[in-house]
MILUM-576306 format. One record per residue (C-alpha): residue number from 1; residue in one letter; x, y, z. Coordinates in steps of 0.05 Angstrom, whole numbers, plus 5000, padded with zeros to 4 digits. Last residue first. Layout:
<recs>
<NUM,a,<X,Y,Z>>;
...
</recs>
This chain:
<recs>
<384,x,<6309,8199,3753>>;
<383,x,<6243,8187,3768>>;
<382,x,<6266,8181,3840>>;
<381,x,<6285,8251,3843>>;
<380,x,<6220,8275,3815>>;
<379,x,<6188,8237,3864>>;
<378,x,<6219,8266,3922>>;
<377,x,<6211,8335,3894>>;
<376,x,<6137,8320,3887>>;
<375,x,<6136,8299,3963>>;
<374,x,<6166,8356,3986>>;
<373,x,<6129,8410,3949>>;
<372,x,<6067,8368,3983>>;
<371,x,<6093,8372,4048>>;
<370,x,<6108,8442,4039>>;
<369,x,<6030,8459,4021>>;
<368,x,<6013,8428,4089>>;
<367,x,<6043,8487,4124>>;
<366,x,<5983,8503,4163>>;
<365,x,<5948,8433,4183>>;
<364,x,<5982,8369,4182>>;
<363,x,<5939,8315,4207>>;
<362,x,<5921,8282,4266>>;
<361,x,<5868,8224,4260>>;
<360,x,<5812,8203,4298>>;
<359,x,<5760,8224,4251>>;
<358,x,<5751,8163,4211>>;
<357,x,<5778,8201,4146>>;
<356,x,<5772,8180,4069>>;
<355,x,<5709,8204,4055>>;
<354,x,<5655,8260,4074>>;
<353,x,<5704,8311,4093>>;
<352,x,<5675,8380,4104>>;
<351,x,<5722,8446,4096>>;
<350,x,<5738,8490,4150>>;
<349,x,<5720,8547,4190>>;
<348,x,<5722,8598,4127>>;
<347,x,<5670,8552,4093>>;
<346,x,<5673,8496,4041>>;
<345,x,<5620,8440,4034>>;
<344,x,<5643,8373,4018>>;
<343,x,<5707,8337,4006>>;
<342,x,<5726,8262,3990>>;
<341,x,<5796,8248,4016>>;
<340,x,<5867,8218,3987>>;
<339,x,<5908,8205,4045>>;
<338,x,<5985,8233,4040>>;
<337,x,<6027,8202,4092>>;
<336,x,<6065,8246,4141>>;
<335,x,<6132,8228,4178>>;
<334,x,<6165,8177,4216>>;
<333,x,<6110,8160,4272>>;
<332,x,<6051,8181,4231>>;
<331,x,<6023,8243,4220>>;
<330,x,<5964,8246,4160>>;
<329,x,<5970,8291,4101>>;
<328,x,<5905,8311,4072>>;
<327,x,<5890,8291,4004>>;
<326,x,<5844,8317,3948>>;
<325,x,<5859,8278,3874>>;
<324,x,<5890,8323,3825>>;
<323,x,<5958,8287,3823>>;
<322,x,<5958,8307,3891>>;
<321,x,<5914,8374,3909>>;
<320,x,<5917,8385,3976>>;
<319,x,<5872,8394,4043>>;
<318,x,<5900,8419,4110>>;
<317,x,<5899,8497,4083>>;
<316,x,<5821,8497,4088>>;
<315,x,<5825,8466,4158>>;
<314,x,<5789,8397,4172>>;
<313,x,<5716,8382,4185>>;
<312,x,<5692,8310,4195>>;
<311,x,<5614,8309,4202>>;
<310,x,<5576,8272,4259>>;
<309,x,<5550,8326,4300>>;
<308,x,<5520,8356,4235>>;
<307,x,<5524,8437,4248>>;
<306,x,<5459,8485,4223>>;
<305,x,<5479,8532,4172>>;
<304,x,<5529,8593,4190>>;
<303,x,<5498,8653,4149>>;
<302,x,<5544,8708,4119>>;
<301,x,<5513,8762,4083>>;
<300,x,<5547,8810,4032>>;
<299,x,<5514,8879,4038>>;
<298,x,<5485,8929,3982>>;
<297,x,<5454,8991,4017>>;
<296,x,<5388,9014,3997>>;
<295,x,<5360,9021,4064>>;
<294,x,<5405,9053,4114>>;
<293,x,<5471,9021,4143>>;
<292,x,<5448,8980,4205>>;
<291,x,<5452,8997,4279>>;
<290,x,<5433,8941,4323>>;
<289,x,<5399,8880,4304>>;
<288,x,<5373,8868,4238>>;
<287,x,<5317,8818,4222>>;
<286,x,<5326,8771,4167>>;
<285,x,<5284,8760,4106>>;
<284,x,<5310,8701,4048>>;
<283,x,<5284,8708,3974>>;
<282,x,<5295,8634,3940>>;
<281,x,<5306,8644,3875>>;
<280,x,<5286,8590,3820>>;
<279,x,<5265,8649,3770>>;
<278,x,<5190,8631,3775>>;
<277,x,<5196,8643,3843>>;
<276,x,<5229,8593,3906>>;
<275,x,<5194,8585,3971>>;
<274,x,<5196,8642,4015>>;
<273,x,<5244,8646,4082>>;
<272,x,<5223,8683,4133>>;
<271,x,<5248,8711,4200>>;
<270,x,<5324,8703,4194>>;
<269,x,<5370,8736,4253>>;
<268,x,<5413,8794,4254>>;
<267,x,<5483,8818,4266>>;
<266,x,<5524,8879,4242>>;
<265,x,<5591,8876,4217>>;
<264,x,<5637,8936,4226>>;
<263,x,<5632,8985,4161>>;
<262,x,<5690,8977,4105>>;
<261,x,<5643,8959,4049>>;
<260,x,<5570,8933,4078>>;
<259,x,<5581,8879,4126>>;
<258,x,<5525,8818,4147>>;
<257,x,<5528,8769,4202>>;
<256,x,<5469,8718,4197>>;
<255,x,<5443,8684,4260>>;
<254,x,<5389,8623,4241>>;
<253,x,<5317,8636,4272>>;
<252,x,<5279,8613,4211>>;
<251,x,<5319,8555,4177>>;
<250,x,<5372,8555,4128>>;
<249,x,<5402,8492,4093>>;
<248,x,<5350,8488,4037>>;
<247,x,<5356,8558,4020>>;
<246,x,<5428,8535,3998>>;
<245,x,<5398,8485,3945>>;
<244,x,<5348,8534,3930>>;
<243,x,<5388,8588,3904>>;
<242,x,<5391,8646,3951>>;
<241,x,<5370,8719,3945>>;
<240,x,<5382,8764,3997>>;
<239,x,<5330,8815,4046>>;
<238,x,<5366,8843,4103>>;
<237,x,<5321,8880,4151>>;
<236,x,<5303,8952,4180>>;
<235,x,<5256,8978,4223>>;
<234,x,<5291,9030,4265>>;
<233,x,<5289,9074,4204>>;
<232,x,<5211,9087,4203>>;
<231,x,<5191,9103,4129>>;
<230,x,<5153,9161,4105>>;
<229,x,<5134,9179,4030>>;
<228,x,<5099,9238,4003>>;
<227,x,<5046,9269,3964>>;
<226,x,<5020,9217,3912>>;
<225,x,<4952,9231,3888>>;
<224,x,<4967,9227,3808>>;
<223,x,<4920,9194,3769>>;
<222,x,<4862,9221,3804>>;
<221,x,<4890,9290,3799>>;
<220,x,<4930,9333,3852>>;
<219,x,<4930,9406,3829>>;
<218,x,<5003,9437,3852>>;
<217,x,<4982,9511,3889>>;
<216,x,<5039,9490,3941>>;
<215,x,<5084,9427,3924>>;
<214,x,<5068,9360,3930>>;
<213,x,<5125,9303,3915>>;
<212,x,<5152,9292,3981>>;
<211,x,<5204,9241,4001>>;
<210,x,<5236,9211,4057>>;
<209,x,<5199,9237,4114>>;
<208,x,<5230,9207,4176>>;
<207,x,<5187,9153,4219>>;
<206,x,<5123,9149,4255>>;
<205,x,<5064,9120,4213>>;
<204,x,<5003,9140,4173>>;
<203,x,<5028,9210,4161>>;
<202,x,<4967,9255,4154>>;
<201,x,<4938,9287,4094>>;
<200,x,<4887,9348,4115>>;
<199,x,<4833,9370,4077>>;
<198,x,<4800,9432,4066>>;
<197,x,<4734,9423,4027>>;
<196,x,<4705,9488,4059>>;
<195,x,<4659,9451,4105>>;
<194,x,<4718,9415,4135>>;
<193,x,<4744,9351,4101>>;
<192,x,<4754,9287,4146>>;
<191,x,<4813,9255,4112>>;
<190,x,<4772,9235,4053>>;
<189,x,<4758,9164,4081>>;
<188,x,<4733,9200,4139>>;
<187,x,<4685,9241,4106>>;
<186,x,<4662,9167,4067>>;
<185,x,<4652,9138,4133>>;
<184,x,<4611,9200,4158>>;
<183,x,<4567,9188,4097>>;
<182,x,<4558,9117,4110>>;
<181,x,<4543,9126,4184>>;
<180,x,<4489,9171,4164>>;
<179,x,<4463,9134,4116>>;
<178,x,<4449,9081,4165>>;
<177,x,<4423,9127,4209>>;
<176,x,<4374,9149,4165>>;
<175,x,<4348,9080,4157>>;
<174,x,<4346,9062,4223>>;
<173,x,<4293,9123,4234>>;
<172,x,<4258,9105,4176>>;
<171,x,<4247,9038,4201>>;
<170,x,<4223,9068,4270>>;
<169,x,<4172,9109,4228>>;
<168,x,<4141,9047,4192>>;
<167,x,<4135,9006,4258>>;
<166,x,<4104,9061,4292>>;
<165,x,<4052,9066,4241>>;
<164,x,<4040,8997,4243>>;
<163,x,<4037,8997,4317>>;
<162,x,<3972,9037,4313>>;
<161,x,<3967,9107,4329>>;
<160,x,<3927,9145,4386>>;
<159,x,<3938,9097,4436>>;
<158,x,<3980,9136,4496>>;
<157,x,<4033,9087,4477>>;
<156,x,<4029,9097,4412>>;
<155,x,<4033,9166,4409>>;
<154,x,<4089,9170,4454>>;
<153,x,<4121,9116,4405>>;
<152,x,<4102,9166,4348>>;
<151,x,<4137,9227,4378>>;
<150,x,<4211,9186,4391>>;
<149,x,<4206,9155,4318>>;
<148,x,<4192,9229,4289>>;
<147,x,<4249,9259,4332>>;
<146,x,<4301,9200,4312>>;
<145,x,<4280,9207,4241>>;
<144,x,<4291,9285,4246>>;
<143,x,<4361,9271,4273>>;
<142,x,<4381,9225,4226>>;
<141,x,<4357,9273,4170>>;
<140,x,<4402,9331,4201>>;
<139,x,<4460,9282,4206>>;
<138,x,<4457,9255,4133>>;
<137,x,<4455,9331,4114>>;
<136,x,<4519,9337,4150>>;
<135,x,<4553,9278,4119>>;
<134,x,<4529,9298,4046>>;
<133,x,<4561,9369,4062>>;
<132,x,<4623,9343,4083>>;
<131,x,<4627,9298,4022>>;
<130,x,<4614,9358,3974>>;
<129,x,<4670,9395,4011>>;
<128,x,<4711,9341,3997>>;
<127,x,<4695,9325,3927>>;
<126,x,<4710,9402,3917>>;
<125,x,<4782,9389,3945>>;
<124,x,<4825,9444,3981>>;
<123,x,<4892,9410,4003>>;
<122,x,<4937,9406,4063>>;
<121,x,<5003,9377,4067>>;
<120,x,<5043,9325,4119>>;
<119,x,<5000,9333,4182>>;
<118,x,<5026,9282,4240>>;
<117,x,<4979,9230,4253>>;
<116,x,<5041,9177,4265>>;
<115,x,<5092,9222,4291>>;
<114,x,<5142,9256,4246>>;
<113,x,<5213,9267,4234>>;
<112,x,<5234,9317,4186>>;
<111,x,<5285,9289,4131>>;
<110,x,<5258,9314,4072>>;
<109,x,<5206,9362,4086>>;
<108,x,<5136,9371,4115>>;
<107,x,<5078,9423,4127>>;
<106,x,<5064,9432,4048>>;
<105,x,<4999,9476,4044>>;
<104,x,<4942,9494,4001>>;
<103,x,<4950,9439,3951>>;
<102,x,<4890,9434,3900>>;
<101,x,<4849,9375,3904>>;
<100,x,<4835,9299,3883>>;
<99,x,<4816,9259,3940>>;
<98,x,<4848,9215,3991>>;
<97,x,<4920,9244,3984>>;
<96,x,<4967,9190,3975>>;
<95,x,<5019,9172,4021>>;
<94,x,<5073,9117,4007>>;
<93,x,<5089,9083,4075>>;
<92,x,<5153,9045,4094>>;
<91,x,<5166,9004,4160>>;
<90,x,<5097,8962,4150>>;
<89,x,<5140,8909,4120>>;
<88,x,<5215,8914,4139>>;
<87,x,<5247,8965,4104>>;
<86,x,<5299,8942,4061>>;
<85,x,<5384,8932,4061>>;
<84,x,<5407,8895,4012>>;
<83,x,<5439,8820,3991>>;
<82,x,<5490,8778,3967>>;
<81,x,<5502,8712,4000>>;
<80,x,<5556,8674,4028>>;
<79,x,<5539,8616,4067>>;
<78,x,<5576,8588,4122>>;
<77,x,<5571,8503,4132>>;
<76,x,<5563,8462,4192>>;
<75,x,<5622,8415,4219>>;
<74,x,<5609,8374,4277>>;
<73,x,<5681,8342,4277>>;
<72,x,<5751,8361,4285>>;
<71,x,<5817,8326,4261>>;
<70,x,<5874,8337,4313>>;
<69,x,<5918,8390,4284>>;
<68,x,<5998,8386,4267>>;
<67,x,<6031,8446,4247>>;
<66,x,<6081,8453,4188>>;
<65,x,<6128,8511,4193>>;
<64,x,<6195,8473,4172>>;
<63,x,<6220,8485,4244>>;
<62,x,<6158,8453,4273>>;
<61,x,<6166,8392,4218>>;
<60,x,<6230,8382,4229>>;
<59,x,<6212,8376,4306>>;
<58,x,<6159,8329,4297>>;
<57,x,<6196,8284,4249>>;
<56,x,<6195,8291,4169>>;
<55,x,<6195,8230,4124>>;
<54,x,<6146,8250,4066>>;
<53,x,<6101,8189,4050>>;
<52,x,<6064,8189,3983>>;
<51,x,<6087,8119,3962>>;
<50,x,<6138,8093,4023>>;
<49,x,<6109,8022,4017>>;
<48,x,<6117,8014,3947>>;
<47,x,<6192,8035,3954>>;
<46,x,<6200,7984,4009>>;
<45,x,<6163,7929,3960>>;
<44,x,<6214,7955,3907>>;
<43,x,<6273,7947,3952>>;
<42,x,<6255,7882,3973>>;
<41,x,<6250,7860,3896>>;
<40,x,<6318,7887,3894>>;
<39,x,<6344,7848,3947>>;
<38,x,<6308,7782,3926>>;
<37,x,<6345,7799,3857>>;
<36,x,<6413,7810,3882>>;
<35,x,<6407,7742,3928>>;
<34,x,<6391,7702,3869>>;
<33,x,<6446,7732,3826>>;
<32,x,<6495,7713,3890>>;
<31,x,<6470,7643,3897>>;
<30,x,<6482,7632,3818>>;
<29,x,<6555,7649,3823>>;
<28,x,<6575,7588,3842>>;
<27,x,<6546,7546,3794>>;
<26,x,<6569,7590,3736>>;
<25,x,<6643,7583,3767>>;
<24,x,<6640,7514,3772>>;
<23,x,<6614,7507,3700>>;
<22,x,<6667,7555,3678>>;
<21,x,<6718,7507,3715>>;
<20,x,<6693,7444,3691>>;
<19,x,<6699,7466,3620>>;
<18,x,<6770,7501,3630>>;
<17,x,<6784,7431,3663>>;
<16,x,<6763,7390,3601>>;
<15,x,<6794,7436,3550>>;
<14,x,<6865,7430,3584>>;
<13,x,<6853,7356,3586>>;
<12,x,<6841,7354,3513>>;
<11,x,<6894,7398,3501>>;
<10,x,<6946,7350,3540>>;
<9,x,<6917,7284,3504>>;
<8,x,<6936,7312,3438>>;
<7,x,<7000,7335,3453>>;
<6,x,<7013,7268,3479>>;
<5,x,<6987,7232,3418>>;
<4,x,<7028,7280,3382>>;
<3,x,<7098,7262,3416>>;
<2,x,<7079,7187,3403>>;
<1,x,<7075,7199,3333>>;
</recs>
């Protein structure tokens, strides 16, 4: 009995000791567990602070081909618009015969250079002959009326006729002169035909003959009187169509640069901007400077819009899409951090940034795509 009590007491002591040891061990381990949690939380905060960050010092960046540039201000846009070379107003003349008749001679051919008033064709016209006869008759009547007025004025001064008689004679002379002026105007409009009805059709402008549509022996009717076309190749312009939103950025006097195929670019200046037509298209005309391609050539016109001094502009390669959001990599002391931005107009000179930068930053320009790739690589490794 005594032995049994001894063993029972010994077992209780062991159990008590084990309990105290477990409790003590648990108490001792608690600070260690708290320290581990604090460390994990600090690591998480540090990781959050590194989001969108690529650790790369300047030497490493340069070696990798990443350039660092200063954000610029004063961005203007550059519009690219299709257009064509056309003759300026008044630089092309479609020449019609002034009256019907038979062509007797063609004086020019396509490609000939002519001066103002140069003969293009000669035709014989009955209407021309009639107009010349009317003018000659009107001239004779006017001469007779003036002579009658002079005679009656002499008689009136001698007191042989009344004032009323002189007034009638003077009125008849004025009417005859008016008829003569009208007859001469018709003759002039008909190309001053001769007594036989021969009429010379002349060029109204100086330039190059671009079309001849009459031939000797051809009879011209009132429905089809066109005989030639003359154009001045020195007076060319670029005509291009622009949407209203783009045209709102343009002003008369803005410079343009146009190219045709593999030719060298040629400059110009905008001279007129028409209101939008029924199709919503704005026609813009620009005067060409220097040598230009022939009329009818299709051109690609680049128009530099006016600059806005407060606009932030970055190189095109600086803007990278990260998770579908336009971003730029801003240089920091230990690397580059991706900053989301809102972009505006794009031109060959850069991309406008309307929000996300203050203009004082230095950013990654050429090679920014390498930072985007490195950022994606780091995030993939972190995900594993």
